[in-house]
C-alpha beads as a LAMMPS data file, in Angstrom:
LAMMPS data file: protein, C-alpha beads

218 atoms
217 bonds

1 atom types
1 bond types

-500.0 500.0 xlo xhi
-500.0 500.0 ylo yhi
-500.0 500.0 zlo zhi

Masses

1 110.0

Atoms # bond

1 1 1 -31.942 -69.785 46.692
2 1 1 -31.584 -73.414 45.533
3 1 1 -28.759 -74.626 43.428
4 1 1 -31.153 -75.288 40.555
5 1 1 -32.599 -71.818 40.713
6 1 1 -29.144 -70.401 41.008
7 1 1 -28.047 -72.299 37.947
8 1 1 -30.992 -70.889 35.990
9 1 1 -30.168 -67.391 37.120
10 1 1 -26.594 -67.843 36.042
11 1 1 -27.677 -68.949 32.563
12 1 1 -29.991 -65.975 32.116
13 1 1 -27.570 -63.499 33.570
14 1 1 -24.744 -65.043 31.646
15 1 1 -26.642 -64.303 28.440
16 1 1 -27.111 -60.742 29.568
17 1 1 -23.431 -60.485 30.380
18 1 1 -22.552 -61.643 26.897
19 1 1 -24.557 -58.784 25.344
20 1 1 -23.271 -56.109 27.709
21 1 1 -20.446 -53.713 26.996
22 1 1 -16.861 -54.191 28.135
23 1 1 -17.288 -51.442 30.710
24 1 1 -19.968 -53.378 32.728
25 1 1 -18.926 -54.691 36.141
26 1 1 -18.755 -58.531 36.497
27 1 1 -19.633 -59.981 39.915
28 1 1 -18.227 -63.265 41.253
29 1 1 -19.668 -65.523 44.020
30 1 1 -19.267 -68.945 45.567
31 1 1 -22.617 -70.885 45.720
32 1 1 -23.067 -73.787 48.181
33 1 1 -23.793 -76.952 46.265
34 1 1 -26.444 -78.133 48.715
35 1 1 -28.095 -75.069 50.182
36 1 1 -27.536 -72.666 47.272
37 1 1 -26.312 -69.946 49.586
38 1 1 -23.911 -67.501 47.910
39 1 1 -21.111 -65.258 49.068
40 1 1 -19.387 -62.604 46.931
41 1 1 -15.692 -63.161 46.218
42 1 1 -12.979 -61.638 44.036
43 1 1 -12.456 -62.990 40.574
44 1 1 -9.150 -64.562 41.703
45 1 1 -10.451 -66.114 44.945
46 1 1 -11.005 -69.884 44.862
47 1 1 -14.222 -71.420 46.204
48 1 1 -14.433 -74.316 48.748
49 1 1 -14.898 -77.873 47.591
50 1 1 -18.541 -77.665 48.711
51 1 1 -19.123 -74.560 46.588
52 1 1 -19.370 -73.695 42.942
53 1 1 -17.978 -70.388 41.575
54 1 1 -20.440 -68.403 39.541
55 1 1 -20.305 -64.936 37.892
56 1 1 -22.787 -62.546 36.300
57 1 1 -22.926 -59.051 34.892
58 1 1 -24.291 -56.284 37.061
59 1 1 -26.236 -54.719 34.183
60 1 1 -29.344 -56.399 32.886
61 1 1 -30.359 -56.683 29.241
62 1 1 -31.006 -53.405 27.431
63 1 1 -34.615 -52.359 27.704
64 1 1 -36.717 -50.792 24.967
65 1 1 -36.179 -47.100 24.171
66 1 1 -38.292 -44.749 26.230
67 1 1 -40.454 -42.014 24.771
68 1 1 -38.727 -38.792 23.650
69 1 1 -38.498 -36.253 26.414
70 1 1 -39.791 -32.701 26.218
71 1 1 -37.572 -30.116 24.559
72 1 1 -35.466 -28.241 27.051
73 1 1 -35.479 -24.481 27.430
74 1 1 -33.295 -22.456 25.114
75 1 1 -29.907 -21.779 26.637
76 1 1 -28.463 -18.299 27.001
77 1 1 -26.114 -17.071 24.228
78 1 1 -22.496 -17.859 24.861
79 1 1 -19.902 -15.129 25.309
80 1 1 -18.107 -13.781 22.254
81 1 1 -14.787 -15.441 21.583
82 1 1 -11.546 -13.481 21.663
83 1 1 -10.342 -11.822 18.492
84 1 1 -7.881 -13.853 16.512
85 1 1 -4.317 -12.680 15.960
86 1 1 -3.570 -10.425 13.024
87 1 1 -2.321 -12.247 9.985
88 1 1 1.185 -11.752 8.696
89 1 1 1.617 -8.834 6.219
90 1 1 1.384 -9.804 2.579
91 1 1 4.372 -9.640 0.282
92 1 1 5.016 -6.464 -1.692
93 1 1 3.581 -6.497 -5.176
94 1 1 5.869 -6.458 -8.164
95 1 1 6.771 -3.145 -9.798
96 1 1 4.634 -2.224 -12.753
97 1 1 6.072 -2.052 -16.248
98 1 1 7.610 1.325 -17.212
99 1 1 5.253 3.617 -19.071
100 1 1 5.868 4.631 -22.662
101 1 1 7.872 7.758 -23.390
102 1 1 5.736 10.807 -23.998
103 1 1 5.683 12.508 -27.360
104 1 1 8.073 15.376 -28.017
105 1 1 6.554 18.795 -27.548
106 1 1 6.056 21.124 -30.472
107 1 1 8.866 23.484 -31.415
108 1 1 8.566 26.928 -29.912
109 1 1 8.177 30.020 -32.042
110 1 1 11.472 31.438 -33.397
111 1 1 12.898 34.257 -31.305
112 1 1 13.279 37.732 -32.694
113 1 1 16.669 38.742 -33.998
114 1 1 18.754 40.745 -31.571
115 1 1 19.714 44.335 -32.313
116 1 1 23.206 45.208 -33.479
117 1 1 25.447 47.601 -31.574
118 1 1 24.879 50.177 -34.307
119 1 1 21.096 49.927 -33.894
120 1 1 21.449 50.338 -30.152
121 1 1 23.686 53.383 -30.651
122 1 1 21.396 54.836 -33.270
123 1 1 18.214 53.803 -31.395
124 1 1 16.815 52.462 -34.615
125 1 1 17.759 50.899 -37.933
126 1 1 21.247 51.700 -39.261
127 1 1 21.961 52.628 -42.847
128 1 1 25.390 52.311 -44.424
129 1 1 26.098 55.913 -43.443
130 1 1 24.967 55.285 -39.878
131 1 1 27.316 52.339 -39.624
132 1 1 30.219 54.487 -40.866
133 1 1 29.407 57.161 -38.284
134 1 1 29.157 54.502 -35.613
135 1 1 32.600 53.140 -36.487
136 1 1 34.052 56.648 -36.316
137 1 1 32.418 57.116 -32.938
138 1 1 33.958 53.905 -31.702
139 1 1 37.384 55.123 -32.855
140 1 1 36.983 58.289 -30.829
141 1 1 36.460 60.553 -33.867
142 1 1 32.992 61.643 -32.761
143 1 1 32.378 64.898 -30.983
144 1 1 31.564 63.135 -27.753
145 1 1 34.550 60.774 -27.782
146 1 1 34.300 56.967 -27.572
147 1 1 30.925 55.713 -26.312
148 1 1 30.631 53.652 -23.141
149 1 1 28.450 50.516 -23.241
150 1 1 27.163 49.165 -19.955
151 1 1 24.987 46.087 -19.559
152 1 1 23.047 44.581 -16.690
153 1 1 20.651 41.691 -16.206
154 1 1 17.065 42.430 -15.259
155 1 1 15.078 39.435 -13.950
156 1 1 11.580 38.500 -12.833
157 1 1 10.272 35.345 -11.060
158 1 1 7.952 33.154 -13.123
159 1 1 4.449 32.818 -11.697
160 1 1 2.119 30.451 -13.526
161 1 1 2.845 29.555 -17.119
162 1 1 4.505 32.783 -18.363
163 1 1 6.495 35.826 -17.257
164 1 1 8.083 38.940 -18.784
165 1 1 10.765 41.414 -17.748
166 1 1 11.496 44.832 -19.303
167 1 1 14.552 47.066 -19.466
168 1 1 14.420 50.525 -17.918
169 1 1 14.067 53.776 -19.847
170 1 1 17.275 54.672 -21.697
171 1 1 18.246 50.969 -21.944
172 1 1 17.862 48.591 -24.889
173 1 1 17.290 44.853 -24.602
174 1 1 20.076 42.933 -26.380
175 1 1 19.278 39.392 -25.250
176 1 1 17.564 37.286 -22.606
177 1 1 16.665 33.833 -21.432
178 1 1 15.365 31.844 -18.458
179 1 1 16.377 29.580 -15.581
180 1 1 13.975 26.790 -14.563
181 1 1 14.465 24.651 -11.421
182 1 1 12.116 21.867 -12.563
183 1 1 11.428 19.646 -15.579
184 1 1 8.666 21.849 -17.003
185 1 1 8.607 22.261 -20.755
186 1 1 9.503 25.706 -22.136
187 1 1 7.290 26.521 -25.127
188 1 1 8.643 29.998 -25.887
189 1 1 11.553 32.320 -25.026
190 1 1 11.767 35.513 -27.083
191 1 1 12.259 39.302 -27.170
192 1 1 9.057 41.138 -26.344
193 1 1 9.003 44.947 -26.697
194 1 1 11.982 46.330 -24.815
195 1 1 12.325 43.163 -22.718
196 1 1 12.163 39.363 -22.706
197 1 1 9.305 36.867 -22.292
198 1 1 9.231 33.119 -21.506
199 1 1 6.248 30.728 -21.738
200 1 1 5.869 27.263 -20.105
201 1 1 3.588 24.284 -20.673
202 1 1 1.208 23.146 -17.929
203 1 1 3.014 19.830 -17.409
204 1 1 4.299 20.060 -13.848
205 1 1 5.166 22.248 -10.910
206 1 1 8.113 24.451 -10.110
207 1 1 9.239 27.979 -10.798
208 1 1 12.220 29.879 -12.044
209 1 1 12.970 33.278 -13.519
210 1 1 13.116 35.102 -16.829
211 1 1 15.905 37.601 -17.490
212 1 1 16.783 40.269 -20.032
213 1 1 20.204 41.718 -20.925
214 1 1 19.756 45.503 -20.843
215 1 1 22.446 47.667 -22.508
216 1 1 22.925 51.423 -22.171
217 1 1 25.145 53.725 -24.222
218 1 1 26.571 56.748 -22.489

Bonds

1 1 1 2
2 1 2 3
3 1 3 4
4 1 4 5
5 1 5 6
6 1 6 7
7 1 7 8
8 1 8 9
9 1 9 10
10 1 10 11
11 1 11 12
12 1 12 13
13 1 13 14
14 1 14 15
15 1 15 16
16 1 16 17
17 1 17 18
18 1 18 19
19 1 19 20
20 1 20 21
21 1 21 22
22 1 22 23
23 1 23 24
24 1 24 25
25 1 25 26
26 1 26 27
27 1 27 28
28 1 28 29
29 1 29 30
30 1 30 31
31 1 31 32
32 1 32 33
33 1 33 34
34 1 34 35
35 1 35 36
36 1 36 37
37 1 37 38
38 1 38 39
39 1 39 40
40 1 40 41
41 1 41 42
42 1 42 43
43 1 43 44
44 1 44 45
45 1 45 46
46 1 46 47
47 1 47 48
48 1 48 49
49 1 49 50
50 1 50 51
51 1 51 52
52 1 52 53
53 1 53 54
54 1 54 55
55 1 55 56
56 1 56 57
57 1 57 58
58 1 58 59
59 1 59 60
60 1 60 61
61 1 61 62
62 1 62 63
63 1 63 64
64 1 64 65
65 1 65 66
66 1 66 67
67 1 67 68
68 1 68 69
69 1 69 70
70 1 70 71
71 1 71 72
72 1 72 73
73 1 73 74
74 1 74 75
75 1 75 76
76 1 76 77
77 1 77 78
78 1 78 79
79 1 79 80
80 1 80 81
81 1 81 82
82 1 82 83
83 1 83 84
84 1 84 85
85 1 85 86
86 1 86 87
87 1 87 88
88 1 88 89
89 1 89 90
90 1 90 91
91 1 91 92
92 1 92 93
93 1 93 94
94 1 94 95
95 1 95 96
96 1 96 97
97 1 97 98
98 1 98 99
99 1 99 100
100 1 100 101
101 1 101 102
102 1 102 103
103 1 103 104
104 1 104 105
105 1 105 106
106 1 106 107
107 1 107 108
108 1 108 109
109 1 109 110
110 1 110 111
111 1 111 112
112 1 112 113
113 1 113 114
114 1 114 115
115 1 115 116
116 1 116 117
117 1 117 118
118 1 118 119
119 1 119 120
120 1 120 121
121 1 121 122
122 1 122 123
123 1 123 124
124 1 124 125
125 1 125 126
126 1 126 127
127 1 127 128
128 1 128 129
129 1 129 130
130 1 130 131
131 1 131 132
132 1 132 133
133 1 133 134
134 1 134 135
135 1 135 136
136 1 136 137
137 1 137 138
138 1 138 139
139 1 139 140
140 1 140 141
141 1 141 142
142 1 142 143
143 1 143 144
144 1 144 145
145 1 145 146
146 1 146 147
147 1 147 148
148 1 148 149
149 1 149 150
150 1 150 151
151 1 151 152
152 1 152 153
153 1 153 154
154 1 154 155
155 1 155 156
156 1 156 157
157 1 157 158
158 1 158 159
159 1 159 160
160 1 160 161
161 1 161 162
162 1 162 163
163 1 163 164
164 1 164 165
165 1 165 166
166 1 166 167
167 1 167 168
168 1 168 169
169 1 169 170
170 1 170 171
171 1 171 172
172 1 172 173
173 1 173 174
174 1 174 175
175 1 175 176
176 1 176 177
177 1 177 178
178 1 178 179
179 1 179 180
180 1 180 181
181 1 181 182
182 1 182 183
183 1 183 184
184 1 184 185
185 1 185 186
186 1 186 187
187 1 187 188
188 1 188 189
189 1 189 190
190 1 190 191
191 1 191 192
192 1 192 193
193 1 193 194
194 1 194 195
195 1 195 196
196 1 196 197
197 1 197 198
198 1 198 199
199 1 199 200
200 1 200 201
201 1 201 202
202 1 202 203
203 1 203 204
204 1 204 205
205 1 205 206
206 1 206 207
207 1 207 208
208 1 208 209
209 1 209 210
210 1 210 211
211 1 211 212
212 1 212 213
213 1 213 214
214 1 214 215
215 1 215 216
216 1 216 217
217 1 217 218
């Protein structure tokens, strides 16, 4: 290659090197001034006095874009990714506002009046004369001497919303009541026949018992 041809090549290639990217490789050579022969050297190596140092880019100018290639085959589905870690638990919600107080229940029916000792002794209503006889009996002036009064408590478990308990034959109910082991509302507690009855509202669960005080005169 002549020096003139070499110089032309350097100009053209130098223009290509100017347009190339920074990653392109630059080649260096020493060209003989007379013969045009070249030898590759490092970029730091000095040429002889009979040579001229030239350089050019290895890549040529960018050519026109080629036609679009055919679409490749569809790839296989990728594997499912691993499950993510569980998120941290959320904070507890705030307590709701207290509900309004419920309305008071209706008053229960009045209980029946208890029987007096004279009525128990007489097994019925007492007149003024009966009361006088009863007082004499209590003082030991009766034919049978002073009477003996004995009392006991008869009870029955509550099942459902009501329960009753009765005194035995020869006994007279003189009182009664109930014991509830829950907050259920009692709607009635009263003497019923020769016994006692209690009634509850359907406002909860729990049980208890109803009892009657049974008195006997002997």
